[in-house]
C-alpha positions, -999 to 999 in steps of 0.1 A, spaced: -414 670 748 -395 674 713 -419 680 684 -405 676 650 -415 705 629 -421 711 592 -385 721 572 -365 717 605 -329 701 601 -323 669 620 -290 654 627 -286 617 635 -268 601 660 -242 592 638 -236 629 633 -248 632 596 -265 660 583 -300 651 565 -320 677 547 -357 668 542 -367 669 506 -406 675 517 -428 688 547 -429 664 574 -461 657 596 -458 663 631 -462 630 650 -471 620 687 -442 624 712 -432 586 729 -429 585 766 -398 560 764 -377 583 734 -355 597 763 -348 563 783 -314 545 774 -317 511 757 -286 501 782 -279 520 812 -244 527 818 -237 506 847 -251 474 829 -227 486 799 -198 488 823 -206 452 839 -206 435 804 -171 444 792 -145 417 797 -116 423 826 -85 432 805 -50 418 814 -22 438 821 -1 415 798 -3 431 764 8 392 750 -19 375 766 -42 355 743 -77 371 740 -103 356 761 -137 342 744 -164 366 737 -197 354 755 -226 347 733 -251 376 731 -284 363 750 -307 349 725 -283 345 698 -291 315 677 -268 289 667 -250 287 634 -231 260 618 -221 231 641 -221 254 671 -241 242 699 -263 266 719 -251 283 751 -257 302 776 -253 339 779 -221 337 797 -204 306 778 -176 310 757 -176 300 716 -161 267 707 -124 272 696 -114 274 662 -104 240 646 -69 237 640 -52 248 607 -39 223 580 -4 213 588 13 223 553 -6 261 557 15 265 590 46 247 581 74 272 573 84 283 536 115 262 521 147 283 515 143 304 480 173 291 466 157 254 466 134 271 440 146 260 401 135 291 383 150 279 351 118 281 323 111 254 305 128 251 270 110 221 253 73 218 241 56 185 241 51 171 207 16 185 188 -3 154 178 -22 162 148 -59 161 162 -47 186 192 -37 212 166 -62 241 168 -42 266 147 -24 265 114 1 291 102 22 299 70 56 317 77 72 345 56 106 358 59 115 393 45 144 412 41 171 384 42 171 373 5 196 402 -7 218 390 22 217 353 9 205 342 42 169 330 37 186 293 34 202 293 67 171 311 85 147 286 71 171 257 83 173 269 120 137 290 121 116 282 151 86 289 130 98 263 101 107 236 126 71 239 139 58 226 108 30 253 105 10 240 134 5 251 167 -17 246 197 -26 281 203 -18 316 194 11 323 221 31 292 208 32 312 176 41 344 189 70 324 209 84 312 178 83 346 162 101 359 189 127 336 186 131 339 147 133 377 156 165 371 173 177 345 149 174 370 121 194 393 139 221 368 148 223 358 110 226 397 102 254 403 125 273 372 111 273 391 78 285 419 91 252 441 98 254 448 133 228 476 132 202 447 116 169 446 135 137 423 130 104 425 140 78 397 138 39 402 133 10 377 131 -14 386 107 -53 369 111 -70 358 77 -104 374 71 -132 358 89 -146 326 73 -119 326 48 -102 294 60 -70 306 52 -37 299 78 -24 327 99 6 343 85 40 347 106 57 372 91 94 381 102 106 411 85 145 419 89 161 453 85 199 448 76 209 483 81 248 493 73 274 467 65 304 473 91 340 469 77 374 467 90 389 500 97 424 484 113 440 449 118 462 443 143 478 412 157 494 412 193 520 389 194 558 386 197 583 390 169 583 360 143 602 349 114 599 358 87 588 392 103 555 395 79 544 361 86 514 365 108 498 392 88 503 371 59 490 341 72 458 361 86 440 368 57 422 400 64 426 434 52 414 470 59 379 475 42 369 439 45 335 432 60 335 422 95 317 386 86 317 356 109 327 334 84 356 355 70 370 363 105 367 328 118 383 314 87 411 338 87 421 329 124 417 293 115 443 295 88 467 312 110 464 282 138 469 259 107 499 279 89 522 289 119 527 251 129 538 243 93 563 271 96 582 263 127 555 273 153 542 241 168 531 256 203 509 284 190 477 293 208 453 320 192 439 340 217 402 356 218 396 385 192 384 419 198 366 437 177 355 477 185 325 489 164 321 524 158 284 525 150 289 565 137 311 551 111 301 517 107 338 502 111 354 481 135 389 477 151 401 442 150 428 429 174 437 394 176 462 382 205 486 353 194 510 332 219 533 321 190 557 301 213 591 294 202 604 288 166 613 250 166 630 225 147 628 188 148 650 168 173 646 136 189 620 110 195 607 92 224 583 64 227 559 50 258 531 28 263 532 -10 248 555 -6 223 556 -25 189 588 -12 184 614 16 197 621 51 192 651 46 163 627 27 143 602 57 147 630 78 133 631 53 99 595 61 92 601 100 96 603 121 62 623 146 80 659 151 93 673 163 127 674 203 126 649 208 98 626 232 107 592 219 124 564 212 100 532 197 112 524 182 79 555 159 83 543 152 118 507 141 105 524 120 76 547 99 101 514 95 121 499 78 88 530 58 85 529 44 122 493 37 115 498 19 80 523 -6 97 492 -23 112 508 -31 144 488 -3 165 454 -5 181 464 32 190 492 54 179 498 91 187 527 116 182 530 150 202 555 174 200 572 186 234 595 213 244 628 205 254 647 241 260 674 231 238 685 258 216 699 250 183 725 266 166 701 284 139 686 297 174 654 275 171 642 254 200 644 214 198 613 196 196 609 161 211 583 142 192 566 119 220 549 85 203 522 72 226 523 35 212 495 8 221 506 -23 203 476 -44 187 473 -81 175 500 -85 151 486 -114 136 456 -114 106 439 -133 82 432 -123 47 415 -139 17 410 -124 -23 389 -141 -46 385 -137 -85 372 -151 -116 379 -147 -153 374 -167 -185 402 -185 -191 416 -185 -158 384 -199 -137 380 -194 -103 410 -181 -80 407 -178 -39 437 -168 -22 442 -171 15 468 -159 36 481 -157 71 505 -129 86 525 -124 117 537 -88 112 562 -85 139 575 -117 146 611 -106 142 607 -64 155 610 -43 139 584 -53 113 599 -83 105 566 -104 91 562 -140 83 535 -148 56 519 -181 47 496 -179 16 477 -207 1 461 -206 -34 431 -228 -45 420 -224 -79 403 -244 -105 433 -240 -130 462 -231 -102 472 -241 -69 499 -233 -46 518 -229 -13 543 -203 -2 562 -190 26 576 -152 29 596 -137 50 593 -96 48 611 -69 65 589 -35 59 605 0 62 641 -18 62 667 9 70 645 33 48 608 42 47 588 22 21 619 -2 13 609 -38 17 629 -71 17 615 -100 9 625 -138 7 601 -159 -6 597 -201 -10 569 -214 -31 556 -245 -45 530 -240 -75 511 -261 -100 494 -245 -130 470 -258 -156 465 -237 -184 457 -241 -220 495 -230 -229 512 -250 -202 508 -274 -174 535 -268 -147 548 -278 -115 572 -251 -102 593 -245 -74 605 -209 -67 632 -196 -41 636 -157 -44 649 -127 -28 638 -89 -37 645 -52 -28 621 -30 -36 611 8 -30 576 11 -33 545 38 -36 518 34 -9 484 49 -7 498 75 18 529 83 0 528 76 -37 566 83 -54 573 92 -88 602 71 -87 603 36 -79 624 5 -83 629 -34 -76 656 -56 -80 665 -93 -69 673 -129 -75 653 -160 -82 659 -197 -85 633 -219 -104 632 -252 -111 599 -263 -130 584 -293 -147 564 -283 -176 543 -298 -206 557 -285 -238 550 -291 -275 578 -306 -293 578 -293 -329 604 -318 -336 586 -349 -325 552 -336 -333 539 -342 -298 536 -329 -263 564 -337 -238 576 -327 -203 605 -312 -196 623 -300 -168 640 -267 -166 663 -247 -143 663 -212 -143 685 -183 -126 670 -148 -130 678 -114 -118 647 -94 -122 648 -55 -120 621 -27 -127 622 11 -126 588 31 -128 582 69 -132 546 79 -122 529 111 -123 496 99 -119 473 111 -88 462 77 -73 477 42 -74 443 23 -74 420 47 -95 443 73 -116 421 101 -131 450 122 -143 488 119 -152 512 90 -168 531 61 -160 564 46 -177 577 14 -166 608 -5 -175 614 -41 -166 647 -61 -173 655 -97 -167 689 -112 -174 683 -148 -170 698 -184 -179 680 -215 -185 695 -249 -179 677 -277 -198 700 -300 -217 728 -269 -215 730 -235 -204 713 -204 -225 713 -171 -213 688 -145 -226 669 -116 -212 631 -107 -207 625 -70 -218 591 -52 -212 583 -15 -216 546 -1 -208 532 32 -205 498 46 -198 481 78 -195 450 94 -179 433 122 -188 402 137 -177 378 154 -201 348 162 -178 344 159 -141 329 127 -143 349 110 -175 384 103 -179 401 86 -210 429 60 -202 450 46 -225 481 18 -222 505 4 -247 529 -25 -239 557 -40 -258 582 -69 -250 609 -89 -261 630 -123 -254 663 -121 -271 691 -146 -270 673 -180 -269 650 -199 -292 613 -201 -284 615 -240 -283 644 -238 -256 626 -213 -234 603 -228 -206 570 -222 -216 561 -203 -184 587 -178 -191 575 -169 -226 550 -139 -234 512 -145 -239 483 -123 -249 447 -124 -241 431 -119 -204 415 -94 -179 447 -78 -178 459 -80 -216 434 -81 -246 399 -85 -232 377 -106 -251 401 -138 -256 407 -161 -234 435 -162 -205 471 -167 -226 451 -175 -258 469 -149 -280 500 -161 -301 511 -190 -321 494 -222 -316 508 -259 -319 490 -282 -342 466 -290 -313 449 -257 -310 468 -249 -276 486 -217 -277 526 -222 -274 537 -182 -268 561 -161 -281 594 -139 -279 575 -106 -285 543 -91 -277 527 -57 -284 493 -46 -270 473 -15 -264 439 -5 -244 416 25 -247 389 33 -221 362 58 -212 357 57 -175 325 71 -166 317 77 -130 285 86 -112 285 85 -75 297 51 -64 294 36 -97 308 40 -132 303 23 -165 337 20 -190 333 11 -227 366 -2 -236 388 -16 -266 419 -37 -266 440 -48 -291 475 -70 -293 490 -103 -298 522 -123 -290 547 -134 -320 572 -163 -322 603 -138 -332 617 -112 -312 599 -81 -327 564 -73 -321 546 -65 -353 520 -41 -364 499 -64 -386 477 -94 -371 465 -78 -343 434 -91 -324 411 -67 -313 383 -70 -283 358 -47 -273 332 -45 -243 319 -27 -213 323 -28 -177 311 -18 -145 327 -4 -116 316 1 -80 341 25 -61 354 17 -25 376 31 0 403 5 -10 397 8 -46 374 -1 -77 355 -35 -80 356 -45 -115 335 -64 -137 342 -63 -176 324 -81 -203 341 -85 -236 339 -102 -271 368 -107 -297 360 -84 -327 382 -104 -353 380 -140 -336 397 -172 -348 384 -206 -349 382 -217 -313 378 -183 -299 349 -179 -275 322 -153 -281 321 -136 -247 345 -134 -220 339 -124 -183 365 -109 -157 359 -98 -120 383 -84 -100 398 -56 -78 414 -25 -94 409 -7 -126 424 -27 -160 455 -6 -159 
């Protein structure tokens, strides 16, 4: 019998020691206390038989006697096994896919935020970039600015601010501040203030880095200083991205202009010294051989052969290679209008010339386009009425560049039909040979004429891609015309037939900066046409005309333009001269404000009869704003019966014009009025055409 004594330490079955905190009263002794709950034989018999196979599955545990069933498990006897566990979900037991099949790229786009979903608004503050002139660039690229001051949550604002930190650092490095740092902070407004969050990007540039050395890693060139001369970098320059890239681009541009068409600029290397804030710059350059122009070759669907390509070139065999002249050749090929695509590419030949340069072959890849085209022009002016001209051209019916052109003129006062053969670039670039046959009817106040013309002309002309200082033209004309004329001896109108042979020629000196819209420079033109008129006898005479114009800019938007012209026809009486060969003043290209050909002597019927001399002048102030312009002007002039133009009896016209500038020239609308009109002169004259008045 065991007694529990007050103050005695008791050890539990678990081996723990418990210290009673108060005296314990003695309890009666239980006679079953020493009897075990389960005897050892019963315990041993309840143990399952273990298998010798350690990999064998576990056997089901028997349910405890009297255990209550739970869930969906049905009651079993003491020795019945538990129900097997339900099969696992197939997706959980399936093998994992290979790791390489996962796309670990983070999303780069954020869905657009609709205004109704915006819960946070913010403002962007940039500090430290103003002194570097980078604030504008930063604002144009900023993720915070792009967000428009709206975000769905604070995390989005923070992410944008982190992007702008990196942007600020990149921009500072582009200016040479390679130690620059940037940090962003998000400032919350005071509670209940209603102000937006402030996202602040603060940049600290640090010290600017400069070049301590400039080295070009390349072979020898001629002249020896060519590379360093065309790479505009020097010691002490800031290591700025724009400066470095611009210098390298200049080198790549200038070397092909000076004999090195195959130059290849490599990847630069800049070694920074953060202790001295300097950088050593090295640029590898493969110049290729020094080259000169050599042969031509063509491939593709040809419009003409390699020999004619040489006619268009503005360089000679053996001349030092210059890619500007190659570009000019490409432009000339395009200007023929014979190609859908055309390119010019230099190719190495390995042939060494006497001067040590390597000959270059220019490969012209052609793809001939449609040679036929239709064109139309239209205009109107007081005195000339409406005039519409249409043409059909086959540009290469007689290769190379032998064109046939058919033209029709339909107007209220002029109608005509003509056919022209034209050989462009005839043996020389921009030299043109034309042969024309034409029939024309003109019905103006000055005369009514039915005219047939056969002419041939050789000209050397300026073009938009090659405007020349000196140009010329000469030719021959055979004209047969039947015209109305006022016979002062008979005192009435009559019709006469004239046969005219002429040798017209012209030379021009031009220093202006544009053919269609000059803004500076001047032009001088001299025309001479020895002629013979056959009408009851042969009467030789000459038509002489001198013209000059000048263009002077007075500001970026205003150009003052002036023109003078004078002409004479010595050797023949006015009444023996066909009316269509006389001088007349008035009209859109003469003295505006007066009708076409209405300046000069009149017959008793009030119709102009023309004269043997003329003088004219024009002054314009051309004000341009964008693609539009306003042009106030004043003109003066007259035609005279004698061979000497006079300074007296001038007629003046003034007005204002509008201009719409296009890529092929300005569209012109002029409205003018005569300042000292004669009886019968209109009050207002209107002129619509393409191109400036002069």
